[in-house]
PyMOL Python script that loads the backbone (N, CA, C, O; Angstrom):
from pymol import cmd

cmd.read_pdbstr("""\
ATOM      1  N   MET A   1       0.807  -1.202   0.000  1.00  0.00           N
ATOM      2  CA  MET A   1       0.000   0.000   0.000  1.00  0.00           C
ATOM      3  C   MET A   1       0.845   1.259   0.000  1.00  0.00           C
ATOM      4  O   MET A   1       0.435   2.277  -0.557  1.00  0.00           O
ATOM      5  N   ALA A   2       1.989   1.211   0.599  1.00  0.00           N
ATOM      6  CA  ALA A   2       2.852   2.381   0.652  1.00  0.00           C
ATOM      7  C   ALA A   2       3.259   2.824  -0.748  1.00  0.00           C
ATOM      8  O   ALA A   2       3.391   4.021  -1.006  1.00  0.00           O
ATOM      9  N   ASP A   3       3.458   1.869  -1.649  1.00  0.00           N
ATOM     10  CA  ASP A   3       3.826   2.224  -3.012  1.00  0.00           C
ATOM     11  C   ASP A   3       2.685   2.940  -3.731  1.00  0.00           C
ATOM     12  O   ASP A   3       2.926   3.847  -4.528  1.00  0.00           O
ATOM     13  N   GLU A   4       1.446   2.538  -3.455  1.00  0.00           N
ATOM     14  CA  GLU A   4       0.302   3.173  -4.094  1.00  0.00           C
ATOM     15  C   GLU A   4       0.157   4.614  -3.647  1.00  0.00           C
ATOM     16  O   GLU A   4      -0.177   5.471  -4.464  1.00  0.00           O
ATOM     17  N   ASN A   5       0.394   4.908  -2.387  1.00  0.00           N
ATOM     18  CA  ASN A   5       0.272   6.261  -1.865  1.00  0.00           C
ATOM     19  C   ASN A   5       1.391   7.157  -2.367  1.00  0.00           C
ATOM     20  O   ASN A   5       1.192   8.367  -2.475  1.00  0.00           O
ATOM     21  N   ASN A   6       2.536   6.620  -2.670  1.00  0.00           N
ATOM     22  CA  ASN A   6       3.669   7.414  -3.135  1.00  0.00           C
ATOM     23  C   ASN A   6       3.695   7.558  -4.651  1.00  0.00           C
ATOM     24  O   ASN A   6       4.620   8.164  -5.194  1.00  0.00           O
ATOM     25  N   ASN A   7       2.708   7.019  -5.338  1.00  0.00           N
ATOM     26  CA  ASN A   7       2.659   7.075  -6.790  1.00  0.00           C
ATOM     27  C   ASN A   7       2.009   8.385  -7.233  1.00  0.00           C
ATOM     28  O   ASN A   7       0.922   8.383  -7.811  1.00  0.00           O
ATOM     29  N   ILE A   8       2.673   9.488  -6.960  1.00  0.00           N
ATOM     30  CA  ILE A   8       2.163  10.812  -7.318  1.00  0.00           C
ATOM     31  C   ILE A   8       2.722  11.183  -8.682  1.00  0.00           C
ATOM     32  O   ILE A   8       3.935  11.175  -8.895  1.00  0.00           O
ATOM     33  N   LYS A   9       1.825  11.505  -9.598  1.00  0.00           N
ATOM     34  CA  LYS A   9       2.245  11.876 -10.946  1.00  0.00           C
ATOM     35  C   LYS A   9       2.463  13.380 -11.006  1.00  0.00           C
ATOM     36  O   LYS A   9       1.777  14.157 -10.341  1.00  0.00           O
ATOM     37  N   THR A  10       3.422  13.761 -11.809  1.00  0.00           N
ATOM     38  CA  THR A  10       3.678  15.175 -12.034  1.00  0.00           C
ATOM     39  C   THR A  10       3.439  15.486 -13.506  1.00  0.00           C
ATOM     40  O   THR A  10       3.470  14.589 -14.349  1.00  0.00           O
ATOM     41  N   CYS A  11       3.209  16.706 -13.798  1.00  0.00           N
ATOM     42  CA  CYS A  11       2.939  17.136 -15.169  1.00  0.00           C
ATOM     43  C   CYS A  11       4.202  16.989 -16.011  1.00  0.00           C
ATOM     44  O   CYS A  11       5.258  17.496 -15.634  1.00  0.00           O
ATOM     45  N   PRO A  12       4.103  16.294 -17.155  1.00  0.00           N
ATOM     46  CA  PRO A  12       5.277  16.137 -18.013  1.00  0.00           C
ATOM     47  C   PRO A  12       5.554  17.377 -18.861  1.00  0.00           C
ATOM     48  O   PRO A  12       6.541  17.410 -19.595  1.00  0.00           O
ATOM     49  N   LYS A  13       4.696  18.397 -18.771  1.00  0.00           N
ATOM     50  CA  LYS A  13       4.810  19.635 -19.549  1.00  0.00           C
ATOM     51  C   LYS A  13       4.671  19.376 -21.051  1.00  0.00           C
ATOM     52  O   LYS A  13       5.071  20.212 -21.861  1.00  0.00           O
ATOM     53  N   ASP A  14       4.118  18.247 -21.419  1.00  0.00           N
ATOM     54  CA  ASP A  14       3.822  17.891 -22.808  1.00  0.00           C
ATOM     55  C   ASP A  14       2.479  17.184 -22.801  1.00  0.00           C
ATOM     56  O   ASP A  14       2.400  16.003 -22.460  1.00  0.00           O
ATOM     57  N   CYS A  15       1.431  17.888 -23.172  1.00  0.00           N
ATOM     58  CA  CYS A  15       0.074  17.346 -23.080  1.00  0.00           C
ATOM     59  C   CYS A  15      -0.124  16.087 -23.921  1.00  0.00           C
ATOM     60  O   CYS A  15      -0.973  15.255 -23.601  1.00  0.00           O
ATOM     61  N   LEU A  16       0.643  15.945 -24.978  1.00  0.00           N
ATOM     62  CA  LEU A  16       0.485  14.758 -25.825  1.00  0.00           C
ATOM     63  C   LEU A  16       0.877  13.477 -25.104  1.00  0.00           C
ATOM     64  O   LEU A  16       0.492  12.387 -25.526  1.00  0.00           O
ATOM     65  N   LYS A  17       1.631  13.596 -24.031  1.00  0.00           N
ATOM     66  CA  LYS A  17       2.026  12.418 -23.253  1.00  0.00           C
ATOM     67  C   LYS A  17       0.921  11.967 -22.300  1.00  0.00           C
ATOM     68  O   LYS A  17       1.006  10.883 -21.722  1.00  0.00           O
ATOM     69  N   CYS A  18      -0.101  12.779 -22.136  1.00  0.00           N
ATOM     70  CA  CYS A  18      -1.167  12.459 -21.183  1.00  0.00           C
ATOM     71  C   CYS A  18      -2.392  11.908 -21.902  1.00  0.00           C
ATOM     72  O   CYS A  18      -2.582  12.106 -23.102  1.00  0.00           O
ATOM     73  N   HIS A  19      -3.210  11.212 -21.128  1.00  0.00           N
ATOM     74  CA  HIS A  19      -4.470  10.660 -21.611  1.00  0.00           C
ATOM     75  C   HIS A  19      -5.426  11.821 -21.921  1.00  0.00           C
ATOM     76  O   HIS A  19      -5.369  12.854 -21.255  1.00  0.00           O
ATOM     77  N   PRO A  20      -6.300  11.666 -22.919  1.00  0.00           N
ATOM     78  CA  PRO A  20      -7.243  12.750 -23.244  1.00  0.00           C
ATOM     79  C   PRO A  20      -8.077  13.222 -22.052  1.00  0.00           C
ATOM     80  O   PRO A  20      -8.377  14.412 -21.948  1.00  0.00           O
ATOM     81  N   ASN A  21      -8.454  12.320 -21.159  1.00  0.00           N
ATOM     82  CA  ASN A  21      -9.200  12.748 -19.964  1.00  0.00           C
ATOM     83  C   ASN A  21      -8.367  13.670 -19.091  1.00  0.00           C
ATOM     84  O   ASN A  21      -8.890  14.634 -18.532  1.00  0.00           O
ATOM     85  N   GLN A  22      -7.080  13.385 -18.968  1.00  0.00           N
ATOM     86  CA  GLN A  22      -6.191  14.237 -18.181  1.00  0.00           C
ATOM     87  C   GLN A  22      -6.058  15.603 -18.842  1.00  0.00           C
ATOM     88  O   GLN A  22      -6.056  16.630 -18.163  1.00  0.00           O
ATOM     89  N   ARG A  23      -5.948  15.614 -20.155  1.00  0.00           N
ATOM     90  CA  ARG A  23      -5.831  16.877 -20.885  1.00  0.00           C
ATOM     91  C   ARG A  23      -7.082  17.726 -20.683  1.00  0.00           C
ATOM     92  O   ARG A  23      -6.995  18.941 -20.507  1.00  0.00           O
ATOM     93  N   LEU A  24      -8.236  17.084 -20.710  1.00  0.00           N
ATOM     94  CA  LEU A  24      -9.497  17.800 -20.492  1.00  0.00           C
ATOM     95  C   LEU A  24      -9.538  18.390 -19.088  1.00  0.00           C
ATOM     96  O   LEU A  24      -9.935  19.541 -18.904  1.00  0.00           O
ATOM     97  N   TYR A  25      -9.133  17.608 -18.107  1.00  0.00           N
ATOM     98  CA  TYR A  25      -9.102  18.082 -16.722  1.00  0.00           C
ATOM     99  C   TYR A  25      -8.148  19.279 -16.587  1.00  0.00           C
ATOM    100  O   TYR A  25      -8.495  20.296 -15.985  1.00  0.00           O
ATOM    101  N   CYS A  26      -6.965  19.144 -17.148  1.00  0.00           N
ATOM    102  CA  CYS A  26      -5.979  20.228 -17.048  1.00  0.00           C
ATOM    103  C   CYS A  26      -6.485  21.503 -17.726  1.00  0.00           C
ATOM    104  O   CYS A  26      -6.321  22.603 -17.199  1.00  0.00           O
ATOM    105  N   ALA A  27      -7.098  21.343 -18.896  1.00  0.00           N
ATOM    106  CA  ALA A  27      -7.625  22.507 -19.608  1.00  0.00           C
ATOM    107  C   ALA A  27      -8.699  23.209 -18.780  1.00  0.00           C
ATOM    108  O   ALA A  27      -8.736  24.437 -18.710  1.00  0.00           O
ATOM    109  N   ALA A  28      -9.564  22.426 -18.160  1.00  0.00           N
ATOM    110  CA  ALA A  28     -10.616  23.016 -17.323  1.00  0.00           C
ATOM    111  C   ALA A  28     -10.001  23.731 -16.119  1.00  0.00           C
ATOM    112  O   ALA A  28     -10.428  24.831 -15.767  1.00  0.00           O
ATOM    113  N   GLN A  29      -9.009  23.118 -15.494  1.00  0.00           N
ATOM    114  CA  GLN A  29      -8.354  23.737 -14.340  1.00  0.00           C
ATOM    115  C   GLN A  29      -7.666  25.033 -14.734  1.00  0.00           C
ATOM    116  O   GLN A  29      -7.796  26.045 -14.045  1.00  0.00           O
ATOM    117  N   MET A  30      -6.933  25.006 -15.842  1.00  0.00           N
ATOM    118  CA  MET A  30      -6.229  26.216 -16.282  1.00  0.00           C
ATOM    119  C   MET A  30      -7.209  27.318 -16.647  1.00  0.00           C
ATOM    120  O   MET A  30      -6.962  28.491 -16.366  1.00  0.00           O
ATOM    121  N   SER A  31      -8.324  26.946 -17.275  1.00  0.00           N
ATOM    122  CA  SER A  31      -9.341  27.941 -17.624  1.00  0.00           C
ATOM    123  C   SER A  31      -9.921  28.572 -16.367  1.00  0.00           C
ATOM    124  O   SER A  31     -10.129  29.784 -16.311  1.00  0.00           O
ATOM    125  N   ARG A  32     -10.177  27.758 -15.373  1.00  0.00           N
ATOM    126  CA  ARG A  32     -10.740  28.276 -14.126  1.00  0.00           C
ATOM    127  C   ARG A  32      -9.756  29.210 -13.421  1.00  0.00           C
ATOM    128  O   ARG A  32     -10.135  30.267 -12.918  1.00  0.00           O
ATOM    129  N   ILE A  33      -8.502  28.807 -13.396  1.00  0.00           N
ATOM    130  CA  ILE A  33      -7.474  29.651 -12.775  1.00  0.00           C
ATOM    131  C   ILE A  33      -7.361  30.983 -13.510  1.00  0.00           C
ATOM    132  O   ILE A  33      -7.260  32.039 -12.885  1.00  0.00           O
ATOM    133  N   MET A  34      -7.380  30.927 -14.843  1.00  0.00           N
ATOM    134  CA  MET A  34      -7.281  32.152 -15.632  1.00  0.00           C
ATOM    135  C   MET A  34      -8.502  33.040 -15.430  1.00  0.00           C
ATOM    136  O   MET A  34      -8.371  34.263 -15.374  1.00  0.00           O
ATOM    137  N   LEU A  35      -9.682  32.447 -15.320  1.00  0.00           N
ATOM    138  CA  LEU A  35     -10.893  33.219 -15.087  1.00  0.00           C
ATOM    139  C   LEU A  35     -10.816  33.952 -13.750  1.00  0.00           C
ATOM    140  O   LEU A  35     -11.149  35.134 -13.661  1.00  0.00           O
ATOM    141  N   ASP A  36     -10.374  33.242 -12.712  1.00  0.00           N
ATOM    142  CA  ASP A  36     -10.214  33.875 -11.399  1.00  0.00           C
ATOM    143  C   ASP A  36      -9.188  35.006 -11.463  1.00  0.00           C
ATOM    144  O   ASP A  36      -9.401  36.079 -10.900  1.00  0.00           O
ATOM    145  N   ARG A  37      -8.086  34.759 -12.147  1.00  0.00           N
ATOM    146  CA  ARG A  37      -7.027  35.778 -12.261  1.00  0.00           C
ATOM    147  C   ARG A  37      -7.519  36.996 -13.034  1.00  0.00           C
ATOM    148  O   ARG A  37      -7.206  38.131 -12.676  1.00  0.00           O
ATOM    149  N   MET A  38      -8.290  36.760 -14.094  1.00  0.00           N
ATOM    150  CA  MET A  38      -8.829  37.879 -14.867  1.00  0.00           C
ATOM    151  C   MET A  38      -9.808  38.695 -14.040  1.00  0.00           C
ATOM    152  O   MET A  38      -9.848  39.920 -14.155  1.00  0.00           O
ATOM    153  N   ASP A  39     -10.598  38.028 -13.207  1.00  0.00           N
ATOM    154  CA  ASP A  39     -11.508  38.756 -12.311  1.00  0.00           C
ATOM    155  C   ASP A  39     -10.727  39.636 -11.343  1.00  0.00           C
ATOM    156  O   ASP A  39     -11.099  40.785 -11.103  1.00  0.00           O
ATOM    157  N   GLU A  40      -9.646  39.096 -10.790  1.00  0.00           N
ATOM    158  CA  GLU A  40      -8.798  39.877  -9.883  1.00  0.00           C
ATOM    159  C   GLU A  40      -8.205  41.077 -10.606  1.00  0.00           C
ATOM    160  O   GLU A  40      -8.203  42.185 -10.069  1.00  0.00           O
ATOM    161  N   LEU A  41      -7.707  40.870 -11.809  1.00  0.00           N
ATOM    162  CA  LEU A  41      -7.115  41.968 -12.571  1.00  0.00           C
ATOM    163  C   LEU A  41      -8.160  43.006 -12.950  1.00  0.00           C
ATOM    164  O   LEU A  41      -7.864  44.201 -12.943  1.00  0.00           O
ATOM    165  N   GLN A  42      -9.369  42.582 -13.279  1.00  0.00           N
ATOM    166  CA  GLN A  42     -10.436  43.518 -13.600  1.00  0.00           C
ATOM    167  C   GLN A  42     -10.771  44.385 -12.385  1.00  0.00           C
ATOM    168  O   GLN A  42     -10.972  45.592 -12.518  1.00  0.00           O
ATOM    169  N   ASP A  43     -10.829  43.771 -11.207  1.00  0.00           N
ATOM    170  CA  ASP A  43     -11.078  44.540  -9.984  1.00  0.00           C
ATOM    171  C   ASP A  43      -9.979  45.564  -9.748  1.00  0.00           C
ATOM    172  O   ASP A  43     -10.262  46.718  -9.426  1.00  0.00           O
ATOM    173  N   ARG A  44      -8.729  45.147  -9.907  1.00  0.00           N
ATOM    174  CA  ARG A  44      -7.612  46.077  -9.715  1.00  0.00           C
ATOM    175  C   ARG A  44      -7.670  47.213 -10.726  1.00  0.00           C
ATOM    176  O   ARG A  44      -7.424  48.368 -10.380  1.00  0.00           O
ATOM    177  N   PHE A  45      -7.991  46.891 -11.966  1.00  0.00           N
ATOM    178  CA  PHE A  45      -8.089  47.904 -13.008  1.00  0.00           C
ATOM    179  C   PHE A  45      -9.184  48.911 -12.683  1.00  0.00           C
ATOM    180  O   PHE A  45      -8.988  50.116 -12.841  1.00  0.00           O
ATOM    181  N   GLU A  46     -10.326  48.426 -12.233  1.00  0.00           N
ATOM    182  CA  GLU A  46     -11.421  49.328 -11.881  1.00  0.00           C
ATOM    183  C   GLU A  46     -11.047  50.234 -10.718  1.00  0.00           C
ATOM    184  O   GLU A  46     -11.406  51.411 -10.706  1.00  0.00           O
ATOM    185  N   ARG A  47     -10.329  49.690  -9.741  1.00  0.00           N
ATOM    186  CA  ARG A  47      -9.869  50.529  -8.622  1.00  0.00           C
ATOM    187  C   ARG A  47      -8.899  51.596  -9.106  1.00  0.00           C
ATOM    188  O   ARG A  47      -8.951  52.738  -8.648  1.00  0.00           O
ATOM    189  N   LEU A  48      -8.017  51.234 -10.027  1.00  0.00           N
ATOM    190  CA  LEU A  48      -7.089  52.227 -10.580  1.00  0.00           C
ATOM    191  C   LEU A  48      -7.836  53.305 -11.351  1.00  0.00           C
ATOM    192  O   LEU A  48      -7.500  54.485 -11.254  1.00  0.00           O
ATOM    193  N   GLU A  49      -8.843  52.909 -12.112  1.00  0.00           N
ATOM    194  CA  GLU A  49      -9.648  53.892 -12.835  1.00  0.00           C
ATOM    195  C   GLU A  49     -10.311  54.858 -11.864  1.00  0.00           C
ATOM    196  O   GLU A  49     -10.337  56.066 -12.103  1.00  0.00           O
ATOM    197  N   ASP A  50     -10.845  54.332 -10.775  1.00  0.00           N
ATOM    198  CA  ASP A  50     -11.483  55.183  -9.770  1.00  0.00           C
ATOM    199  C   ASP A  50     -10.483  56.163  -9.176  1.00  0.00           C
ATOM    200  O   ASP A  50     -10.805  57.333  -8.972  1.00  0.00           O
ATOM    201  N   ARG A  51      -9.281  55.694  -8.899  1.00  0.00           N
ATOM    202  CA  ARG A  51      -8.252  56.586  -8.350  1.00  0.00           C
ATOM    203  C   ARG A  51      -7.910  57.696  -9.324  1.00  0.00           C
ATOM    204  O   ARG A  51      -7.780  58.856  -8.933  1.00  0.00           O
ATOM    205  N   VAL A  52      -7.763  57.344 -10.586  1.00  0.00           N
ATOM    206  CA  VAL A  52      -7.433  58.350 -11.602  1.00  0.00           C
ATOM    207  C   VAL A  52      -8.556  59.377 -11.697  1.00  0.00           C
ATOM    208  O   VAL A  52      -8.292  60.577 -11.779  1.00  0.00           O
ATOM    209  N   LYS A  53      -9.797  58.920 -11.686  1.00  0.00           N
ATOM    210  CA  LYS A  53     -10.932  59.842 -11.753  1.00  0.00           C
ATOM    211  C   LYS A  53     -10.945  60.768 -10.548  1.00  0.00           C
ATOM    212  O   LYS A  53     -11.201  61.964 -10.684  1.00  0.00           O
ATOM    213  N   ARG A  54     -10.668  60.215  -9.355  1.00  0.00           N
ATOM    214  CA  ARG A  54     -10.630  61.062  -8.154  1.00  0.00           C
ATOM    215  C   ARG A  54      -9.511  62.084  -8.242  1.00  0.00           C
ATOM    216  O   ARG A  54      -9.677  63.230  -7.824  1.00  0.00           O
ATOM    217  N   MET A  55      -8.369  61.674  -8.786  1.00  0.00           N
ATOM    218  CA  MET A  55      -7.248  62.604  -8.918  1.00  0.00           C
ATOM    219  C   MET A  55      -7.572  63.703  -9.921  1.00  0.00           C
ATOM    220  O   MET A  55      -7.184  64.854  -9.724  1.00  0.00           O
ATOM    221  N   GLU A  56      -8.279  63.360 -10.994  1.00  0.00           N
ATOM    222  CA  GLU A  56      -8.645  64.357 -11.995  1.00  0.00           C
ATOM    223  C   GLU A  56      -9.611  65.388 -11.432  1.00  0.00           C
ATOM    224  O   GLU A  56      -9.587  66.549 -11.839  1.00  0.00           O
ATOM    225  N   HIS A  57     -10.450  64.976 -10.507  1.00  0.00           N
ATOM    226  CA  HIS A  57     -11.470  65.861  -9.962  1.00  0.00           C
ATOM    227  C   HIS A  57     -11.129  66.350  -8.553  1.00  0.00           C
ATOM    228  O   HIS A  57     -12.003  66.854  -7.848  1.00  0.00           O
ATOM    229  N   ALA A  58      -9.901  66.211  -8.147  1.00  0.00           N
ATOM    230  CA  ALA A  58      -9.510  66.645  -6.800  1.00  0.00           C
ATOM    231  C   ALA A  58      -9.525  68.170  -6.728  1.00  0.00           C
ATOM    232  O   ALA A  58      -9.275  68.858  -7.717  1.00  0.00           O
ATOM    233  N   ASP A  59      -9.823  68.678  -5.532  1.00  0.00           N
ATOM    234  CA  ASP A  59      -9.845  70.130  -5.341  1.00  0.00           C
ATOM    235  C   ASP A  59      -8.457  70.728  -5.471  1.00  0.00           C
ATOM    236  O   ASP A  59      -8.286  71.808  -6.036  1.00  0.00           O
ATOM    237  N   GLU A  60      -7.476  70.027  -4.951  1.00  0.00           N
ATOM    238  CA  GLU A  60      -6.113  70.525  -5.028  1.00  0.00           C
ATOM    239  C   GLU A  60      -5.493  70.102  -6.349  1.00  0.00           C
ATOM    240  O   GLU A  60      -5.561  68.939  -6.746  1.00  0.00           O
ATOM    241  N   SER A  61      -4.903  71.049  -7.003  1.00  0.00           N
ATOM    242  CA  SER A  61      -4.280  70.721  -8.279  1.00  0.00           C
ATOM    243  C   SER A  61      -2.866  70.189  -8.052  1.00  0.00           C
ATOM    244  O   SER A  61      -2.246  70.451  -7.022  1.00  0.00           O
ATOM    245  N   VAL A  62      -2.384  69.457  -9.010  1.00  0.00           N
ATOM    246  CA  VAL A  62      -1.029  68.931  -8.951  1.00  0.00           C
ATOM    247  C   VAL A  62      -0.099  70.019  -9.455  1.00  0.00           C
ATOM    248  O   VAL A  62      -0.411  70.704 -10.429  1.00  0.00           O
ATOM    249  N   PHE A  63       1.022  70.179  -8.810  1.00  0.00           N
ATOM    250  CA  PHE A  63       1.948  71.226  -9.220  1.00  0.00           C
ATOM    251  C   PHE A  63       3.298  70.617  -9.568  1.00  0.00           C
ATOM    252  O   PHE A  63       3.643  69.520  -9.130  1.00  0.00           O
ATOM    253  N   ASN A  64       4.032  71.347 -10.351  1.00  0.00           N
ATOM    254  CA  ASN A  64       5.367  70.950 -10.754  1.00  0.00           C
ATOM    255  C   ASN A  64       6.353  71.747  -9.912  1.00  0.00           C
ATOM    256  O   ASN A  64       6.452  72.960 -10.096  1.00  0.00           O
ATOM    257  N   PRO A  65       7.086  71.120  -8.998  1.00  0.00           N
ATOM    258  CA  PRO A  65       8.005  71.864  -8.138  1.00  0.00           C
ATOM    259  C   PRO A  65       9.140  72.522  -8.920  1.00  0.00           C
ATOM    260  O   PRO A  65       9.700  73.518  -8.461  1.00  0.00           O
ATOM    261  N   LEU A  66       9.486  71.996 -10.071  1.00  0.00           N
ATOM    262  CA  LEU A  66      10.535  72.619 -10.880  1.00  0.00           C
ATOM    263  C   LEU A  66      10.099  73.980 -11.403  1.00  0.00           C
ATOM    264  O   LEU A  66      10.918  74.896 -11.490  1.00  0.00           O
ATOM    265  N   GLU A  67       8.832  74.129 -11.751  1.00  0.00           N
ATOM    266  CA  GLU A  67       8.334  75.417 -12.204  1.00  0.00           C
ATOM    267  C   GLU A  67       8.409  76.446 -11.095  1.00  0.00           C
ATOM    268  O   GLU A  67       8.772  77.596 -11.345  1.00  0.00           O
ATOM    269  N   GLU A  68       8.074  76.056  -9.875  1.00  0.00           N
ATOM    270  CA  GLU A  68       8.145  76.984  -8.756  1.00  0.00           C
ATOM    271  C   GLU A  68       9.579  77.402  -8.490  1.00  0.00           C
ATOM    272  O   GLU A  68       9.833  78.563  -8.168  1.00  0.00           O
ATOM    273  N   THR A  69      10.524  76.477  -8.617  1.00  0.00           N
ATOM    274  CA  THR A  69      11.928  76.800  -8.411  1.00  0.00           C
ATOM    275  C   THR A  69      12.414  77.796  -9.462  1.00  0.00           C
ATOM    276  O   THR A  69      13.153  78.726  -9.140  1.00  0.00           O
ATOM    277  N   GLN A  70      12.006  77.607 -10.704  1.00  0.00           N
ATOM    278  CA  GLN A  70      12.419  78.509 -11.773  1.00  0.00           C
ATOM    279  C   GLN A  70      11.790  79.877 -11.585  1.00  0.00           C
ATOM    280  O   GLN A  70      12.446  80.881 -11.863  1.00  0.00           O
ATOM    281  N   GLU A  71      10.552  79.964 -11.126  1.00  0.00           N
ATOM    282  CA  GLU A  71       9.892  81.253 -10.888  1.00  0.00           C
ATOM    283  C   GLU A  71      10.567  81.991  -9.747  1.00  0.00           C
ATOM    284  O   GLU A  71      10.693  83.214  -9.802  1.00  0.00           O
ATOM    285  N   ALA A  72      11.001  81.291  -8.728  1.00  0.00           N
ATOM    286  CA  ALA A  72      11.666  81.926  -7.594  1.00  0.00           C
ATOM    287  C   ALA A  72      13.029  82.475  -7.997  1.00  0.00           C
ATOM    288  O   ALA A  72      13.486  83.471  -7.436  1.00  0.00           O
ATOM    289  N   ALA A  73      13.669  81.849  -8.947  1.00  0.00           N
ATOM    290  CA  ALA A  73      14.996  82.284  -9.379  1.00  0.00           C
ATOM    291  C   ALA A  73      14.897  83.547 -10.225  1.00  0.00           C
ATOM    292  O   ALA A  73      15.871  84.294 -10.316  1.00  0.00           O
ATOM    293  N   VAL A  74      13.742  83.809 -10.851  1.00  0.00           N
ATOM    294  CA  VAL A  74      13.601  84.953 -11.743  1.00  0.00           C
ATOM    295  C   VAL A  74      13.355  86.194 -11.010  1.00  0.00           C
ATOM    296  O   VAL A  74      13.213  87.254 -11.621  1.00  0.00           O
TER     297      VAL A  74
END
""", "prot")
cmd.dss("prot")
cmd.show_as("cartoon", "prot")
cmd.util.cbc("prot")
cmd.orient("prot")
């Protein structure tokens, strides 16, 4: 029984070496992982968009400190 428990297969990184059922399982798993990752990235993107919009509409304007330095020198 110990041999059966230690018979852990690893991915050969070549799908043609695997049984079609294994390939189907792997494809489904990878698709699910990618879907979750895309959802996470979409959330992050939306948060970044919100930040940019808030910065565009902020009461305080962004200033260039180099311009102030040049004005003080004149």
